[in-house]
N, CA, C and O atoms as a CHARMM CRD file, in Angstrom:
* protein
*
  280
    1    1 MET  N     -7.52600 -27.58400   4.48300 PROA 1      0.00000
    2    1 MET  CA    -6.45000 -26.85200   4.17100 PROA 1      0.00000
    3    1 MET  C     -5.25400 -27.40800   4.41200 PROA 1      0.00000
    4    1 MET  O     -5.20700 -28.42500   5.10400 PROA 1      0.00000
    5    2 GLY  N     -4.56000 -27.06900   4.09800 PROA 2      0.00000
    6    2 GLY  CA    -2.93800 -27.67700   3.83100 PROA 2      0.00000
    7    2 GLY  C     -1.86600 -27.12900   4.48500 PROA 2      0.00000
    8    2 GLY  O     -1.84400 -26.09700   5.15600 PROA 2      0.00000
    9    3 ILE  N     -0.92700 -27.94100   4.22600 PROA 3      0.00000
   10    3 ILE  CA     0.19200 -27.39500   4.91500 PROA 3      0.00000
   11    3 ILE  C      1.32500 -27.02800   3.39400 PROA 3      0.00000
   12    3 ILE  O      1.35100 -27.73300   2.38500 PROA 3      0.00000
   13    4 VAL  N      2.27600 -25.60200   3.64700 PROA 4      0.00000
   14    4 VAL  CA     2.66200 -25.30100   2.43000 PROA 4      0.00000
   15    4 VAL  C      4.34900 -25.09600   3.03300 PROA 4      0.00000
   16    4 VAL  O      4.66600 -24.22600   3.84500 PROA 4      0.00000
   17    5 LYS  N      5.30900 -26.11200   2.42600 PROA 5      0.00000
   18    5 LYS  CA     6.58700 -26.13800   3.00900 PROA 5      0.00000
   19    5 LYS  C      7.48100 -24.92700   2.26600 PROA 5      0.00000
   20    5 LYS  O      7.86000 -25.04100   1.10100 PROA 5      0.00000
   21    6 ILE  N      7.76300 -23.77100   3.08100 PROA 6      0.00000
   22    6 ILE  CA     8.58500 -22.43800   2.51900 PROA 6      0.00000
   23    6 ILE  C      9.82700 -22.37200   3.34300 PROA 6      0.00000
   24    6 ILE  O      9.71800 -22.35200   4.56900 PROA 6      0.00000
   25    7 ASN  N     10.91000 -22.33900   2.81400 PROA 7      0.00000
   26    7 ASN  CA    12.26500 -22.14900   3.73700 PROA 7      0.00000
   27    7 ASN  C     12.31700 -21.01900   4.54600 PROA 7      0.00000
   28    7 ASN  O     11.45600 -20.14000   4.50100 PROA 7      0.00000
   29    8 ASP  N     13.37700 -20.99600   5.35700 PROA 8      0.00000
   30    8 ASP  CA    13.58200 -20.10400   6.43100 PROA 8      0.00000
   31    8 ASP  C     13.38200 -18.69800   6.44200 PROA 8      0.00000
   32    8 ASP  O     12.71200 -18.04800   7.24400 PROA 8      0.00000
   33    9 GLU  N     14.36500 -18.10000   4.97600 PROA 9      0.00000
   34    9 GLU  CA    14.68000 -16.98900   4.52500 PROA 9      0.00000
   35    9 GLU  C     13.32000 -15.84600   3.65900 PROA 9      0.00000
   36    9 GLU  O     13.26800 -14.68400   3.25600 PROA 9      0.00000
   37   10 LEU  N     12.39500 -17.04700   3.72500 PROA 10     0.00000
   38   10 LEU  CA    10.64400 -16.41600   2.96800 PROA 10     0.00000
   39   10 LEU  C      9.85600 -16.66600   3.94600 PROA 10     0.00000
   40   10 LEU  O      8.74400 -16.20500   3.68700 PROA 10     0.00000
   41   11 HSD  N      9.88700 -17.12900   4.85900 PROA 11     0.00000
   42   11 HSD  CA     9.11300 -16.92600   5.85300 PROA 11     0.00000
   43   11 HSD  C      9.25200 -15.99700   6.60300 PROA 11     0.00000
   44   11 HSD  O      8.33500 -15.60400   7.32400 PROA 11     0.00000
   45   12 GLU  N     10.50200 -15.43400   6.57500 PROA 12     0.00000
   46   12 GLU  CA    10.78700 -14.50800   7.75000 PROA 12     0.00000
   47   12 GLU  C     10.57900 -12.93800   6.58200 PROA 12     0.00000
   48   12 GLU  O     10.84200 -11.77000   6.87000 PROA 12     0.00000
   49   13 GLU  N     10.18200 -13.33900   5.63200 PROA 13     0.00000
   50   13 GLU  CA    10.01500 -11.66400   4.56400 PROA 13     0.00000
   51   13 GLU  C      8.32500 -11.81000   5.05700 PROA 13     0.00000
   52   13 GLU  O      7.84700 -10.95700   5.80500 PROA 13     0.00000
   53   14 ILE  N      7.65000 -12.76100   4.64800 PROA 14     0.00000
   54   14 ILE  CA     6.73300 -12.56700   4.97200 PROA 14     0.00000
   55   14 ILE  C      6.29300 -12.41400   6.19800 PROA 14     0.00000
   56   14 ILE  O      5.23200 -11.85000   6.46700 PROA 14     0.00000
   57   15 ARG  N      7.11300 -12.93000   7.06800 PROA 15     0.00000
   58   15 ARG  CA     6.74100 -12.12600   8.77900 PROA 15     0.00000
   59   15 ARG  C      6.93200 -11.03900   8.60100 PROA 15     0.00000
   60   15 ARG  O      6.26200 -10.33800   9.35900 PROA 15     0.00000
   61   16 LYS  N      7.68100 -10.39100   7.79600 PROA 16     0.00000
   62   16 LYS  CA     7.55300  -8.90200   8.09800 PROA 16     0.00000
   63   16 LYS  C      6.94600  -8.48000   7.59200 PROA 16     0.00000
   64   16 LYS  O      6.15300  -7.81000   8.25200 PROA 16     0.00000
   65   17 ALA  N      6.79600  -8.46600   6.45900 PROA 17     0.00000
   66   17 ALA  CA     5.70700  -7.98900   5.61300 PROA 17     0.00000
   67   17 ALA  C      4.52900  -7.78800   6.21900 PROA 17     0.00000
   68   17 ALA  O      4.04100  -6.65800   6.22900 PROA 17     0.00000
   69   18 SER  N      3.89600  -8.85500   6.81300 PROA 18     0.00000
   70   18 SER  CA     2.52100  -9.25300   7.74100 PROA 18     0.00000
   71   18 SER  C      2.53100  -8.41300   8.26800 PROA 18     0.00000
   72   18 SER  O      1.41300  -7.90700   8.36500 PROA 18     0.00000
   73   19 SER  N      3.74300  -7.60000   9.01500 PROA 19     0.00000
   74   19 SER  CA     3.29500  -7.19800   9.98800 PROA 19     0.00000
   75   19 SER  C      3.40000  -5.45900   9.45200 PROA 19     0.00000
   76   19 SER  O      2.75000  -4.64300  10.10500 PROA 19     0.00000
   77   20 VAL  N      3.92900  -5.14900   8.69700 PROA 20     0.00000
   78   20 VAL  CA     3.93000  -3.96900   7.91900 PROA 20     0.00000
   79   20 VAL  C      2.23700  -3.94700   7.48700 PROA 20     0.00000
   80   20 VAL  O      1.44300  -3.06700   7.81800 PROA 20     0.00000
   81   21 MET  N      1.96600  -5.04000   6.74500 PROA 21     0.00000
   82   21 MET  CA     0.83300  -5.13500   5.97000 PROA 21     0.00000
   83   21 MET  C     -0.52900  -5.08700   7.36500 PROA 21     0.00000
   84   21 MET  O     -1.31900  -4.15800   7.19500 PROA 21     0.00000
   85   22 VAL  N     -0.76300  -5.82200   8.41200 PROA 22     0.00000
   86   22 VAL  CA    -1.58600  -5.50500   9.22500 PROA 22     0.00000
   87   22 VAL  C     -2.23500  -6.82000   8.75000 PROA 22     0.00000
   88   22 VAL  O     -3.44100  -6.90300   8.51700 PROA 22     0.00000
   89   23 ARG  N     -1.02800  -8.24400   8.56900 PROA 23     0.00000
   90   23 ARG  CA    -2.25800  -9.57000   7.98900 PROA 23     0.00000
   91   23 ARG  C     -1.36400 -10.48800   9.26500 PROA 23     0.00000
   92   23 ARG  O     -0.61900 -10.14600  10.18200 PROA 23     0.00000
   93   24 SER  N     -1.81900 -11.62800   8.83000 PROA 24     0.00000
   94   24 SER  CA    -1.30800 -12.68900   9.47700 PROA 24     0.00000
   95   24 SER  C     -0.59500 -12.97000   8.67200 PROA 24     0.00000
   96   24 SER  O     -0.58000 -12.70200   7.47000 PROA 24     0.00000
   97   25 ILE  N      0.56400 -13.98700   9.78700 PROA 25     0.00000
   98   25 ILE  CA     1.16100 -14.72700   8.55400 PROA 25     0.00000
   99   25 ILE  C      0.86800 -15.25600   7.39000 PROA 25     0.00000
  100   25 ILE  O      1.40600 -14.72300   6.41900 PROA 25     0.00000
  101   26 ASN  N      0.01800 -16.34700   7.15900 PROA 26     0.00000
  102   26 ASN  CA    -1.23700 -16.73900   7.14000 PROA 26     0.00000
  103   26 ASN  C     -2.00100 -16.03600   5.02300 PROA 26     0.00000
  104   26 ASN  O     -2.45700 -16.31600   3.91500 PROA 26     0.00000
  105   27 ALA  N     -1.56700 -15.11000   5.92600 PROA 27     0.00000
  106   27 ALA  CA    -2.98300 -13.92200   5.27000 PROA 27     0.00000
  107   27 ALA  C     -2.02100 -13.34400   4.21200 PROA 27     0.00000
  108   27 ALA  O     -2.28000 -13.30900   3.00900 PROA 27     0.00000
  109   28 GLN  N     -0.68900 -12.81900   4.87800 PROA 28     0.00000
  110   28 GLN  CA     0.61200 -12.23900   3.91300 PROA 28     0.00000
  111   28 GLN  C      0.63000 -13.40100   2.63400 PROA 28     0.00000
  112   28 GLN  O      0.35200 -13.34500   1.43600 PROA 28     0.00000
  113   29 ALA  N      0.96600 -14.15300   3.27900 PROA 29     0.00000
  114   29 ALA  CA     1.71600 -15.56100   2.48600 PROA 29     0.00000
  115   29 ALA  C      0.05300 -15.65500   0.93300 PROA 29     0.00000
  116   29 ALA  O      0.15200 -15.53900  -0.28900 PROA 29     0.00000
  117   30 GLU  N     -1.08200 -15.87400   1.72200 PROA 30     0.00000
  118   30 GLU  CA    -2.13400 -16.35500   1.02400 PROA 30     0.00000
  119   30 GLU  C     -2.22500 -14.94100   0.05300 PROA 30     0.00000
  120   30 GLU  O     -2.83700 -15.15200  -0.99400 PROA 30     0.00000
  121   31 TYR  N     -1.86300 -13.92400   0.17200 PROA 31     0.00000
  122   31 TYR  CA    -2.29200 -12.99700  -0.34600 PROA 31     0.00000
  123   31 TYR  C     -1.41100 -13.03700  -2.04800 PROA 31     0.00000
  124   31 TYR  O     -1.76300 -13.04400  -3.22700 PROA 31     0.00000
  125   32 TRP  N     -0.12300 -13.05600  -1.28300 PROA 32     0.00000
  126   32 TRP  CA     1.15200 -13.10900  -2.43200 PROA 32     0.00000
  127   32 TRP  C      0.90200 -14.16600  -3.25000 PROA 32     0.00000
  128   32 TRP  O      1.17500 -14.06700  -4.44600 PROA 32     0.00000
  129   33 ILE  N      0.44400 -15.13300  -2.81900 PROA 33     0.00000
  130   33 ILE  CA     0.54100 -16.51100  -3.91700 PROA 33     0.00000
  131   33 ILE  C     -0.99600 -15.76400  -4.65300 PROA 33     0.00000
  132   33 ILE  O     -0.85700 -15.44500  -5.83300 PROA 33     0.00000
  133   34 LYS  N     -2.37500 -15.49100  -4.03400 PROA 34     0.00000
  134   34 LYS  CA    -3.34100 -14.93200  -4.95000 PROA 34     0.00000
  135   34 LYS  C     -2.56500 -14.35700  -6.13600 PROA 34     0.00000
  136   34 LYS  O     -2.53100 -14.75300  -7.30100 PROA 34     0.00000
  137   35 MET  N     -1.85300 -13.16000  -5.45700 PROA 35     0.00000
  138   35 MET  CA    -1.00400 -12.01000  -6.23600 PROA 35     0.00000
  139   35 MET  C     -0.53600 -12.86600  -7.60500 PROA 35     0.00000
  140   35 MET  O     -0.83400 -12.62300  -8.77400 PROA 35     0.00000
  141   36 GLY  N      0.04000 -13.61500  -7.23200 PROA 36     0.00000
  142   36 GLY  CA     1.70100 -14.27400  -7.94100 PROA 36     0.00000
  143   36 GLY  C      0.72900 -15.19900  -8.96800 PROA 36     0.00000
  144   36 GLY  O      1.01800 -15.10200 -10.16000 PROA 36     0.00000
  145   37 MET  N     -0.33800 -16.04100  -8.63600 PROA 37     0.00000
  146   37 MET  CA    -1.50700 -16.45400  -9.37300 PROA 37     0.00000
  147   37 MET  C     -1.84100 -15.43700 -10.75900 PROA 37     0.00000
  148   37 MET  O     -1.72000 -15.64500 -11.96700 PROA 37     0.00000
  149   38 LEU  N     -2.21100 -14.51300 -10.14400 PROA 38     0.00000
  150   38 LEU  CA    -3.23800 -13.33100 -10.95300 PROA 38     0.00000
  151   38 LEU  C     -2.64900 -12.91000 -11.79300 PROA 38     0.00000
  152   38 LEU  O     -3.09500 -12.85600 -12.93900 PROA 38     0.00000
  153   39 ALA  N     -1.39000 -12.46400 -11.42300 PROA 39     0.00000
  154   39 ALA  CA    -0.20700 -11.99200 -12.28600 PROA 39     0.00000
  155   39 ALA  C      0.41600 -13.31900 -13.66100 PROA 39     0.00000
  156   39 ALA  O      1.07300 -12.90800 -14.61700 PROA 39     0.00000
  157   40 GLU  N      0.11000 -14.65700 -13.53100 PROA 40     0.00000
  158   40 GLU  CA     1.48600 -15.41800 -13.96100 PROA 40     0.00000
  159   40 GLU  C     -0.60300 -15.28900 -15.37100 PROA 40     0.00000
  160   40 GLU  O     -0.58400 -15.30000 -16.60200 PROA 40     0.00000
  161   41 ALA  N     -1.72100 -15.20700 -14.60700 PROA 41     0.00000
  162   41 ALA  CA    -2.83000 -15.52200 -15.26700 PROA 41     0.00000
  163   41 ALA  C     -2.61100 -14.40100 -16.58200 PROA 41     0.00000
  164   41 ALA  O     -2.52700 -14.65200 -17.78400 PROA 41     0.00000
  165   42 ASN  N     -2.56600 -13.34700 -16.01500 PROA 42     0.00000
  166   42 ASN  CA    -2.74100 -11.91700 -16.20500 PROA 42     0.00000
  167   42 ASN  C     -1.52400 -11.08800 -17.00700 PROA 42     0.00000
  168   42 ASN  O     -1.31700  -9.97600 -16.52000 PROA 42     0.00000
  169   43 PRO  N     -0.75700 -11.40900 -18.05400 PROA 43     0.00000
  170   43 PRO  CA     0.90000 -11.12200 -18.05300 PROA 43     0.00000
  171   43 PRO  C      0.68000  -9.52600 -18.67200 PROA 43     0.00000
  172   43 PRO  O      1.62200  -8.75100 -18.50900 PROA 43     0.00000
  173   44 SER  N     -0.30500  -9.13000 -19.23700 PROA 44     0.00000
  174   44 SER  CA    -0.27500  -7.57200 -19.64700 PROA 44     0.00000
  175   44 SER  C     -0.53100  -6.54900 -18.83100 PROA 44     0.00000
  176   44 SER  O     -0.08300  -5.40400 -18.75800 PROA 44     0.00000
  177   45 MET  N     -1.43400  -7.23700 -18.14900 PROA 45     0.00000
  178   45 MET  CA    -1.93000  -6.85100 -16.36300 PROA 45     0.00000
  179   45 MET  C     -0.73600  -5.82300 -15.58900 PROA 45     0.00000
  180   45 MET  O      0.27700  -6.51200 -15.71300 PROA 45     0.00000
  181   46 THR  N     -0.45300  -4.96800 -15.10000 PROA 46     0.00000
  182   46 THR  CA     0.08900  -3.85700 -13.95500 PROA 46     0.00000
  183   46 THR  C     -0.45800  -4.53100 -12.92700 PROA 46     0.00000
  184   46 THR  O     -1.58800  -5.01900 -12.94200 PROA 46     0.00000
  185   47 PHE  N      0.56900  -4.58500 -11.73000 PROA 47     0.00000
  186   47 PHE  CA     0.18900  -4.92800 -10.33300 PROA 47     0.00000
  187   47 PHE  C     -1.34500  -3.97200  -9.98400 PROA 47     0.00000
  188   47 PHE  O     -2.35700  -4.45600  -9.47700 PROA 47     0.00000
  189   48 SER  N     -1.16900  -2.58600 -10.39500 PROA 48     0.00000
  190   48 SER  CA    -2.09400  -1.79800 -10.09000 PROA 48     0.00000
  191   48 SER  C     -3.45500  -2.12000 -10.65300 PROA 48     0.00000
  192   48 SER  O     -4.48700  -1.87300 -10.02900 PROA 48     0.00000
  193   49 GLU  N     -3.43200  -2.69800 -11.89100 PROA 49     0.00000
  194   49 GLU  CA    -4.53600  -3.09200 -12.82000 PROA 49     0.00000
  195   49 GLU  C     -4.91100  -3.97500 -12.17700 PROA 49     0.00000
  196   49 GLU  O     -6.09800  -3.98500 -12.50000 PROA 49     0.00000
  197   50 LEU  N     -4.73400  -5.09900 -11.17500 PROA 50     0.00000
  198   50 LEU  CA    -4.64700  -6.57200 -11.12100 PROA 50     0.00000
  199   50 LEU  C     -5.79200  -6.31300  -9.80300 PROA 50     0.00000
  200   50 LEU  O     -6.81900  -6.96600  -9.61800 PROA 50     0.00000
  201   51 ILE  N     -5.29200  -5.19800  -8.99100 PROA 51     0.00000
  202   51 ILE  CA    -5.76200  -5.10600  -7.64500 PROA 51     0.00000
  203   51 ILE  C     -7.10300  -3.99000  -8.48000 PROA 51     0.00000
  204   51 ILE  O     -8.26600  -4.35200  -8.30500 PROA 51     0.00000
  205   52 ARG  N     -6.90500  -2.95800  -9.16500 PROA 52     0.00000
  206   52 ARG  CA    -8.44000  -2.29400  -9.44500 PROA 52     0.00000
  207   52 ARG  C     -9.56800  -3.51600 -10.38500 PROA 52     0.00000
  208   52 ARG  O    -10.68800  -3.04600 -10.59000 PROA 52     0.00000
  209   53 GLU  N     -9.43200  -4.38700 -10.71300 PROA 53     0.00000
  210   53 GLU  CA    -9.82000  -5.61300 -11.05600 PROA 53     0.00000
  211   53 GLU  C    -10.66300  -6.39000  -9.94900 PROA 53     0.00000
  212   53 GLU  O    -11.80100  -6.84200 -10.07500 PROA 53     0.00000
  213   54 GLN  N     -9.78300  -6.43900  -8.77400 PROA 54     0.00000
  214   54 GLN  CA   -10.00400  -7.60800  -7.81500 PROA 54     0.00000
  215   54 GLN  C    -10.99600  -6.94300  -6.78600 PROA 54     0.00000
  216   54 GLN  O    -11.74800  -7.63900  -6.10400 PROA 54     0.00000
  217   55 MET  N    -10.96800  -5.41900  -6.69000 PROA 55     0.00000
  218   55 MET  CA   -11.78300  -4.36700  -6.14000 PROA 55     0.00000
  219   55 MET  C    -13.31900  -4.16100  -6.75600 PROA 55     0.00000
  220   55 MET  O    -14.35700  -4.25300  -6.10100 PROA 55     0.00000
  221   56 LYS  N    -13.18800  -3.80400  -8.43500 PROA 56     0.00000
  222   56 LYS  CA   -14.45300  -3.92600  -9.18100 PROA 56     0.00000
  223   56 LYS  C    -15.23400  -5.40100  -8.73800 PROA 56     0.00000
  224   56 LYS  O    -16.30800  -5.16700  -8.18400 PROA 56     0.00000
  225   57 GLN  N    -14.87100  -7.10400  -8.88600 PROA 57     0.00000
  226   57 GLN  CA   -15.12800  -7.73200  -8.41200 PROA 57     0.00000
  227   57 GLN  C    -15.73400  -8.18700  -7.01100 PROA 57     0.00000
  228   57 GLN  O    -16.39800  -9.13500  -6.59100 PROA 57     0.00000
  229   58 ALA  N    -15.07700  -6.85000  -6.43300 PROA 58     0.00000
  230   58 ALA  CA   -15.86800  -7.48700  -4.78200 PROA 58     0.00000
  231   58 ALA  C    -16.62400  -6.14300  -4.29500 PROA 58     0.00000
  232   58 ALA  O    -16.86500  -5.75600  -3.15100 PROA 58     0.00000
  233   59 ASP  N    -16.98000  -5.44200  -5.81800 PROA 59     0.00000
  234   59 ASP  CA   -18.15200  -4.19500  -6.03700 PROA 59     0.00000
  235   59 ASP  C    -17.55200  -3.34700  -4.42300 PROA 59     0.00000
  236   59 ASP  O    -18.33000  -3.13400  -3.49300 PROA 59     0.00000
  237   60 VAL  N    -16.00900  -2.94800  -4.38100 PROA 60     0.00000
  238   60 VAL  CA   -16.03200  -1.86300  -3.66000 PROA 60     0.00000
  239   60 VAL  C    -15.70800  -0.44000  -4.84900 PROA 60     0.00000
  240   60 VAL  O    -15.00600  -0.41800  -5.86000 PROA 60     0.00000
  241   61 ASP  N    -16.41100   0.46500  -4.30900 PROA 61     0.00000
  242   61 ASP  CA   -16.56300   1.55400  -4.69900 PROA 61     0.00000
  243   61 ASP  C    -14.79400   2.32500  -4.70000 PROA 61     0.00000
  244   61 ASP  O    -14.08300   2.13600  -3.71300 PROA 61     0.00000
  245   62 LEU  N    -14.27700   3.14800  -5.88200 PROA 62     0.00000
  246   62 LEU  CA   -13.03900   3.43100  -5.91300 PROA 62     0.00000
  247   62 LEU  C    -13.57200   4.81900  -6.09700 PROA 62     0.00000
  248   62 LEU  O    -12.77300   5.40500  -5.36700 PROA 62     0.00000
  249   63 ASP  N    -14.19300   5.55700  -6.46200 PROA 63     0.00000
  250   63 ASP  CA   -14.62900   6.75500  -6.12000 PROA 63     0.00000
  251   63 ASP  C    -14.43400   7.32500  -4.99000 PROA 63     0.00000
  252   63 ASP  O    -15.41400   7.43100  -4.25200 PROA 63     0.00000
  253   64 LEU  N    -12.91700   7.93300  -4.46500 PROA 64     0.00000
  254   64 LEU  CA   -12.66900   8.11400  -2.94500 PROA 64     0.00000
  255   64 LEU  C    -13.50300   9.73600  -2.85200 PROA 64     0.00000
  256   64 LEU  O    -13.45000  10.24100  -1.73100 PROA 64     0.00000
  257   65 ARG  N    -14.13200  10.42900  -3.77000 PROA 65     0.00000
  258   65 ARG  CA   -14.97500  11.68000  -3.63800 PROA 65     0.00000
  259   65 ARG  C    -16.34100  11.27500  -2.86500 PROA 65     0.00000
  260   65 ARG  O    -17.17200  11.74000  -2.08500 PROA 65     0.00000
  261   66 LYS  N    -15.96300   9.86200  -3.74500 PROA 66     0.00000
  262   66 LYS  CA   -18.25100   9.63600  -2.53700 PROA 66     0.00000
  263   66 LYS  C    -17.09100   9.24300  -0.78100 PROA 66     0.00000
  264   66 LYS  O    -17.11400   9.88500   0.26900 PROA 66     0.00000
  265   67 VAL  N    -16.32000   8.11900  -1.09400 PROA 67     0.00000
  266   67 VAL  CA   -16.50100   7.77500   0.39500 PROA 67     0.00000
  267   67 VAL  C    -15.63300   8.98600   1.47100 PROA 67     0.00000
  268   67 VAL  O    -15.64700   8.93300   2.70000 PROA 67     0.00000
  269   68 ILE  N    -14.98300   9.93400   0.72200 PROA 68     0.00000
  270   68 ILE  CA   -14.92300  10.91900   2.09500 PROA 68     0.00000
  271   68 ILE  C    -14.88800  12.40700   1.74800 PROA 68     0.00000
  272   68 ILE  O    -14.24700  13.42300   2.01600 PROA 68     0.00000
  273   69 GLY  N    -16.21100  11.87100   0.80200 PROA 69     0.00000
  274   69 GLY  CA   -17.27600  13.53900   0.77400 PROA 69     0.00000
  275   69 GLY  C    -16.34300  14.56000  -0.33700 PROA 69     0.00000
  276   69 GLY  O    -16.77800  15.70800  -0.24900 PROA 69     0.00000
  277   70 GLY  N    -15.70600  14.50500  -0.89600 PROA 70     0.00000
  278   70 GLY  CA   -14.93700  15.31000  -1.62400 PROA 70     0.00000
  279   70 GLY  C    -15.68100  15.94200  -2.93000 PROA 70     0.00000
  280   70 GLY  O    -15.07100  16.70300  -3.68100 PROA 70     0.00000
């Protein structure tokens, strides 16, 4: 584990976003870093496509009809 130096303004935005997304500040920063890396590695994919692909790789059932019984 390492320490990443970020400016105070970005830290404040991470703090605010983490409260909305119900993540720790570190988890929010890790999420944004991961999504940024994925976006740079896959420039033709939209955010939704990146998330969908990550869900598939984690074997998450995206058919909500099955999940909520609809």
